[in-house]
C-alpha positions as a Markdown table, in Angstrom:
| # | Residue | x | y | z |
|---|---|---|---|---|
| 1 | Unk | -1.7 | 4.1 | 21.5 |
| 2 | Unk | -1.2 | 6.8 | 18.9 |
| 3 | Unk | 2.0 | 8.8 | 19.1 |
| 4 | Unk | 3.7 | 11.7 | 17.3 |
| 5 | Unk | 5.3 | 9.3 | 14.8 |
| 6 | Unk | 2.1 | 7.4 | 14.0 |
| 7 | Unk | 1.0 | 7.3 | 10.4 |
| 8 | Unk | -1.8 | 4.8 | 10.9 |
| 9 | Unk | -3.8 | 4.4 | 14.1 |
| 10 | Unk | -7.0 | 2.4 | 14.5 |
| 11 | Unk | -8.9 | 2.1 | 17.7 |
| 12 | Unk | -11.4 | -0.7 | 17.9 |
| 13 | Unk | -12.6 | -0.4 | 14.3 |
| 14 | Unk | -15.2 | -2.7 | 13.0 |
| 15 | Unk | -16.9 | -3.2 | 9.6 |
| 16 | Unk | -20.3 | -4.7 | 9.3 |
| 17 | Unk | -21.9 | -5.5 | 5.9 |
| 18 | Unk | -25.6 | -6.1 | 5.4 |
| 19 | Unk | -26.2 | -8.8 | 2.7 |
| 20 | Unk | -29.9 | -9.2 | 2.4 |
| 21 | Unk | -31.1 | -10.5 | 5.8 |
| 22 | Unk | -27.6 | -11.6 | 6.8 |
| 23 | Unk | -25.1 | -9.4 | 8.7 |
| 24 | Unk | -21.4 | -10.1 | 8.1 |
| 25 | Unk | -18.8 | -8.8 | 10.5 |
| 26 | Unk | -15.7 | -8.4 | 8.3 |
| 27 | Unk | -13.8 | -6.7 | 11.1 |
| 28 | Unk | -14.8 | -7.1 | 14.7 |
| 29 | Unk | -12.5 | -4.9 | 16.8 |
| 30 | Unk | -9.1 | -4.0 | 15.3 |
| 31 | Unk | -6.6 | -1.7 | 17.0 |
| 32 | Unk | -3.2 | -1.2 | 15.4 |
| 33 | Unk | -0.6 | 1.5 | 15.3 |
| 34 | Unk | 1.9 | 1.8 | 12.5 |
| 35 | Unk | 4.7 | 4.4 | 12.7 |
| 36 | Unk | 6.4 | 6.4 | 10.0 |
| 37 | Unk | 9.0 | 4.3 | 8.2 |
| 38 | Unk | 7.6 | 0.9 | 9.2 |
| 39 | Unk | 7.3 | -2.0 | 6.7 |
| 40 | Unk | 4.3 | -4.1 | 7.6 |
| 41 | Unk | 2.6 | -7.1 | 6.0 |
| 42 | Unk | -1.0 | -8.2 | 6.7 |
| 43 | Unk | -1.5 | -11.9 | 6.3 |
| 44 | Unk | -4.4 | -14.3 | 6.9 |
| 45 | Unk | -6.8 | -16.7 | 5.2 |
| 46 | Unk | -9.6 | -15.7 | 2.9 |
| 47 | Unk | -12.3 | -14.0 | 5.0 |
| 48 | Unk | -9.9 | -13.0 | 7.7 |
| 49 | Unk | -10.5 | -9.3 | 7.2 |
| 50 | Unk | -7.1 | -8.3 | 5.9 |
| 51 | Unk | -8.5 | -6.8 | 2.6 |
| 52 | Unk | -11.3 | -5.0 | 4.5 |
| 53 | Unk | -8.7 | -3.5 | 6.8 |
| 54 | Unk | -6.5 | -2.5 | 3.9 |
| 55 | Unk | -9.5 | -0.8 | 2.2 |
| 56 | Unk | -10.2 | 1.2 | 5.4 |
| 57 | Unk | -6.6 | 2.2 | 5.9 |
| 58 | Unk | -6.5 | 3.3 | 2.2 |
| 59 | Unk | -9.6 | 5.4 | 2.7 |
| 60 | Unk | -11.5 | 3.3 | 0.1 |
| 61 | Unk | -14.0 | 2.5 | 2.8 |
| 62 | Unk | -15.0 | 3.7 | 6.3 |
| 63 | Unk | -15.4 | 1.7 | 9.5 |
| 64 | Unk | -18.9 | 1.0 | 10.8 |
| 65 | Unk | -17.6 | 1.9 | 14.3 |
| 66 | Unk | -14.3 | 2.8 | 15.9 |
| 67 | Unk | -11.7 | 5.5 | 15.2 |
| 68 | Unk | -9.1 | 5.7 | 12.3 |
| 69 | Unk | -6.4 | 8.4 | 12.3 |
| 70 | Unk | -4.2 | 8.8 | 9.2 |
| 71 | Unk | -1.2 | 11.1 | 9.7 |
| 72 | Unk | -3.0 | 12.7 | 12.7 |
| 73 | Unk | -6.3 | 13.3 | 10.8 |
| 74 | Unk | -9.5 | 11.6 | 11.9 |
| 75 | Unk | -10.8 | 10.0 | 8.7 |
| 76 | Unk | -13.4 | 7.7 | 10.3 |
| 77 | Unk | -16.3 | 10.0 | 9.4 |
| 78 | Unk | -15.1 | 11.9 | 6.3 |
| 79 | Unk | -17.3 | 12.4 | 3.3 |
| 80 | Unk | -16.5 | 10.7 | -0.1 |
| 81 | Unk | -15.0 | 13.9 | -1.4 |
| 82 | Unk | -12.8 | 14.4 | 1.6 |
| 83 | Unk | -11.7 | 10.7 | 1.4 |
| 84 | Unk | -10.8 | 11.1 | -2.2 |
| 85 | Unk | -8.7 | 14.2 | -1.5 |
| 86 | Unk | -6.8 | 12.5 | 1.4 |
| 87 | Unk | -6.3 | 9.4 | -0.8 |
| 88 | Unk | -4.6 | 11.4 | -3.5 |
| 89 | Unk | -2.4 | 13.4 | -1.1 |
| 90 | Unk | -1.4 | 10.8 | 1.5 |
| 91 | Unk | -1.6 | 7.3 | -0.1 |
| 92 | Unk | 0.1 | 5.5 | -2.9 |
| 93 | Unk | -1.6 | 2.3 | -4.1 |
| 94 | Unk | 0.0 | -0.7 | -5.8 |
| 95 | Unk | -2.5 | -3.3 | -7.0 |
| 96 | Unk | -2.0 | -7.0 | -8.0 |
| 97 | Unk | -3.6 | -6.2 | -11.4 |
| 98 | Unk | -1.4 | -3.1 | -12.0 |
| 99 | Unk | -4.5 | -1.0 | -12.9 |
| 100 | Unk | -2.8 | 0.9 | -15.7 |
| 101 | Unk | -4.6 | 2.7 | -18.5 |
| 102 | Unk | -3.9 | 0.6 | -21.6 |
| 103 | Unk | -3.8 | 3.5 | -24.1 |
| 104 | Unk | -1.6 | 5.8 | -22.0 |
| 105 | Unk | 2.2 | 5.7 | -21.9 |
| 106 | Unk | 4.1 | 4.9 | -18.8 |
| 107 | Unk | 4.7 | 8.6 | -18.2 |
| 108 | Unk | 1.0 | 9.4 | -18.6 |
| 109 | Unk | 0.0 | 6.6 | -16.2 |
| 110 | Unk | 2.5 | 7.7 | -13.6 |
| 111 | Unk | 1.5 | 11.4 | -13.9 |
| 112 | Unk | -2.3 | 10.7 | -13.5 |
| 113 | Unk | -2.4 | 11.5 | -9.7 |
| 114 | Unk | -0.7 | 14.8 | -10.4 |
| 115 | Unk | -3.6 | 15.9 | -12.6 |
| 116 | Unk | -6.0 | 15.5 | -9.7 |
| 117 | Unk | -3.5 | 17.4 | -7.5 |
| 118 | Unk | -3.5 | 20.4 | -9.9 |
| 119 | Unk | 0.0 | 20.3 | -11.3 |
| 120 | Unk | 0.7 | 21.7 | -14.8 |
| 121 | Unk | 1.6 | 19.5 | -17.7 |
| 122 | Unk | 5.3 | 20.3 | -17.7 |
| 123 | Unk | 5.6 | 19.7 | -14.0 |
| 124 | Unk | 3.7 | 16.4 | -14.3 |
| 125 | Unk | 5.9 | 15.1 | -17.0 |
| 126 | Unk | 9.1 | 16.1 | -15.3 |
| 127 | Unk | 8.1 | 14.5 | -12.0 |
| 128 | Unk | 6.8 | 11.3 | -13.8 |
| 129 | Unk | 10.1 | 10.9 | -15.6 |
| 130 | Unk | 12.0 | 11.4 | -12.4 |
| 131 | Unk | 10.1 | 8.7 | -10.6 |
| 132 | Unk | 10.2 | 6.3 | -13.5 |
| 133 | Unk | 14.0 | 6.6 | -13.5 |
| 134 | Unk | 14.0 | 5.9 | -9.8 |
| 135 | Unk | 12.4 | 2.5 | -10.4 |
| 136 | Unk | 14.7 | 1.6 | -13.3 |
| 137 | Unk | 12.3 | 2.6 | -16.1 |
| 138 | Unk | 13.8 | 5.9 | -17.3 |
| 139 | Unk | 14.0 | 4.4 | -20.9 |
| 140 | Unk | 10.4 | 3.2 | -20.9 |
| 141 | Unk | 8.6 | 6.5 | -20.3 |
| 142 | Unk | 6.9 | 6.5 | -23.7 |
| 143 | Unk | 6.0 | 2.8 | -23.8 |
| 144 | Unk | 2.4 | 1.6 | -23.3 |
| 145 | Unk | 1.5 | -1.2 | -20.9 |
| 146 | Unk | 1.3 | -3.8 | -23.7 |
| 147 | Unk | 4.9 | -3.0 | -24.7 |
| 148 | Unk | 6.1 | -3.9 | -21.2 |
| 149 | Unk | 6.7 | -7.1 | -19.3 |
| 150 | Unk | 4.7 | -7.9 | -16.2 |
| 151 | Unk | 7.5 | -6.8 | -13.9 |
| 152 | Unk | 7.9 | -3.5 | -15.8 |
| 153 | Unk | 4.1 | -2.8 | -15.6 |
| 154 | Unk | 4.3 | -3.3 | -11.8 |
| 155 | Unk | 7.3 | -0.9 | -11.7 |
| 156 | Unk | 5.1 | 1.7 | -13.5 |
| 157 | Unk | 2.4 | 1.1 | -10.9 |
| 158 | Unk | 4.9 | 1.6 | -8.1 |
| 159 | Unk | 6.2 | 4.8 | -9.7 |
| 160 | Unk | 2.6 | 6.0 | -9.9 |
| 161 | Unk | 2.2 | 5.3 | -6.2 |
| 162 | Unk | 5.3 | 7.3 | -5.4 |
| 163 | Unk | 4.7 | 10.3 | -7.6 |
| 164 | Unk | 2.8 | 12.4 | -5.0 |
| 165 | Unk | 5.3 | 11.7 | -2.2 |
| 166 | Unk | 2.6 | 9.9 | -0.1 |
| 167 | Unk | 2.7 | 9.3 | 3.6 |
| 168 | Unk | 2.2 | 5.6 | 3.0 |
| 169 | Unk | 2.5 | 3.0 | 0.2 |
| 170 | Unk | -0.3 | 0.4 | 0.3 |
| 171 | Unk | 0.5 | -2.7 | -1.8 |
| 172 | Unk | -2.3 | -5.3 | -2.3 |
| 173 | Unk | -0.8 | -8.7 | -3.4 |
| 174 | Unk | 1.9 | -6.8 | -5.4 |
| 175 | Unk | 3.4 | -10.0 | -6.7 |
| 176 | Unk | 0.2 | -11.9 | -7.3 |
| 177 | Unk | 0.4 | -11.8 | -11.1 |
| 178 | Unk | 4.2 | -12.2 | -11.4 |
| 179 | Unk | 6.5 | -15.2 | -11.8 |
| 180 | Unk | 8.9 | -16.0 | -8.9 |
| 181 | Unk | 12.0 | -14.3 | -10.3 |
| 182 | Unk | 10.1 | -11.1 | -11.1 |
| 183 | Unk | 8.3 | -11.2 | -7.7 |
| 184 | Unk | 11.7 | -11.2 | -5.9 |
| 185 | Unk | 12.9 | -8.3 | -8.1 |
| 186 | Unk | 9.8 | -6.3 | -7.2 |
| 187 | Unk | 10.3 | -7.1 | -3.5 |
| 188 | Unk | 13.9 | -5.9 | -3.7 |
| 189 | Unk | 12.5 | -2.6 | -5.1 |
| 190 | Unk | 10.1 | -2.3 | -2.2 |
| 191 | Unk | 13.1 | -3.0 | 0.1 |
| 192 | Unk | 14.9 | -0.1 | -1.5 |
| 193 | Unk | 11.9 | 2.2 | -1.1 |
| 194 | Unk | 11.7 | 1.2 | 2.6 |
| 195 | Unk | 15.4 | 1.9 | 3.0 |
| 196 | Unk | 14.8 | 5.3 | 1.5 |
| 197 | Unk | 12.3 | 6.0 | 4.4 |
| 198 | Unk | 9.0 | 5.1 | 2.9 |
| 199 | Unk | 6.2 | 3.6 | 5.1 |
| 200 | Unk | 5.0 | 0.4 | 3.4 |
| 201 | Unk | 2.0 | -1.8 | 4.2 |
| 202 | Unk | 1.2 | -4.8 | 2.0 |
| 203 | Unk | -1.4 | -7.6 | 1.9 |
| 204 | Unk | 0.0 | -10.9 | 0.9 |
| 205 | Unk | -0.9 | -14.6 | 1.4 |
| 206 | Unk | 2.6 | -15.7 | 0.4 |
| 207 | Unk | 5.0 | -16.4 | 3.3 |
| 208 | Unk | 8.2 | -15.8 | 1.3 |
| 209 | Unk | 6.9 | -12.4 | 0.3 |
| 210 | Unk | 5.8 | -11.5 | 3.8 |
| 211 | Unk | 9.3 | -12.2 | 5.0 |
| 212 | Unk | 10.5 | -9.0 | 3.3 |
| 213 | Unk | 8.4 | -7.0 | 5.8 |
| 214 | Unk | 9.8 | -6.1 | 9.2 |
| 215 | Unk | 6.5 | -6.7 | 11.0 |
| 216 | Unk | 3.8 | -9.2 | 10.3 |
| 217 | Unk | 0.2 | -8.7 | 11.4 |
| 218 | Unk | -1.8 | -12.0 | 11.1 |
| 219 | Unk | -5.6 | -11.7 | 10.8 |
| 220 | Unk | -8.3 | -14.3 | 11.5 |
| 221 | Unk | -12.0 | -14.0 | 11.8 |
| 222 | Unk | -12.0 | -10.2 | 11.7 |
| 223 | Unk | -9.5 | -9.8 | 14.5 |
| 224 | Unk | -5.7 | -9.4 | 14.9 |
| 225 | Unk | -4.4 | -12.9 | 15.7 |
| 226 | Unk | -0.7 | -12.0 | 16.1 |
| 227 | Unk | 1.3 | -8.8 | 15.6 |
| 228 | Unk | 5.0 | -9.6 | 15.7 |
| 229 | Unk | 8.3 | -8.1 | 14.6 |
| 230 | Unk | 9.6 | -10.4 | 11.8 |
| 231 | Unk | 12.1 | -12.7 | 13.5 |
| 232 | Unk | 14.0 | -13.3 | 10.3 |
| 233 | Unk | 14.6 | -9.6 | 9.6 |
| 234 | Unk | 15.6 | -9.1 | 13.3 |
| 235 | Unk | 18.0 | -12.1 | 13.1 |
| 236 | Unk | 19.6 | -10.8 | 9.8 |
| 237 | Unk | 20.0 | -7.3 | 11.2 |
| 238 | Unk | 21.6 | -8.7 | 14.4 |
| 239 | Unk | 24.0 | -10.8 | 12.3 |
| 240 | Unk | 25.0 | -7.7 | 10.2 |
| 241 | Unk | 25.7 | -5.7 | 13.3 |
| 242 | Unk | 28.0 | -8.3 | 14.9 |
């Protein structure tokens, strides 16, 4: 059931792909509700539907049937232009491969969504520098991606995701290209973002990374297999309150 604090609400969404004469049901019937300020991880084996679900939630794709509401707006049947507009306003994306423009500085990469949002140059630069500082890269504003470590490049990508003050941050395997130490540093940053009130949804196949989330939704064969509060997070929270 959707409620006044819902950011993401899906009702029996399905996604069917036609591949030649074959029909593939990537999602069969998925109903989930994610409230403002939640920290959720999607997990599941290859082919479980988690990436398809993430693409629909991120307005990169639309369901074949069913309803999807994002921040109270029905986006299930929006046009490509309408989807692009809501993506830019409501969603911050963090990808496994960073997706940074190689010839642009950190500041220019972070400011990119603000161009589409119609901000002037000085406003873009000021906001980009502010967000870079918030992820610990205030001294790397004029460095290009090839002058940064993998962890720093992912921090730039996170800053770009934050620059528009989105309703939700979607992270697709955000530590997939990072070593273990750097992965944990990035996850600590996500924890800080969540503590600051951001809604975070991530896809991961790594159990140790999923443990940072407060709720884990496990997918299998295009359906939600389990949807549970993370017992480890609950246990730690209870220990801290004792």
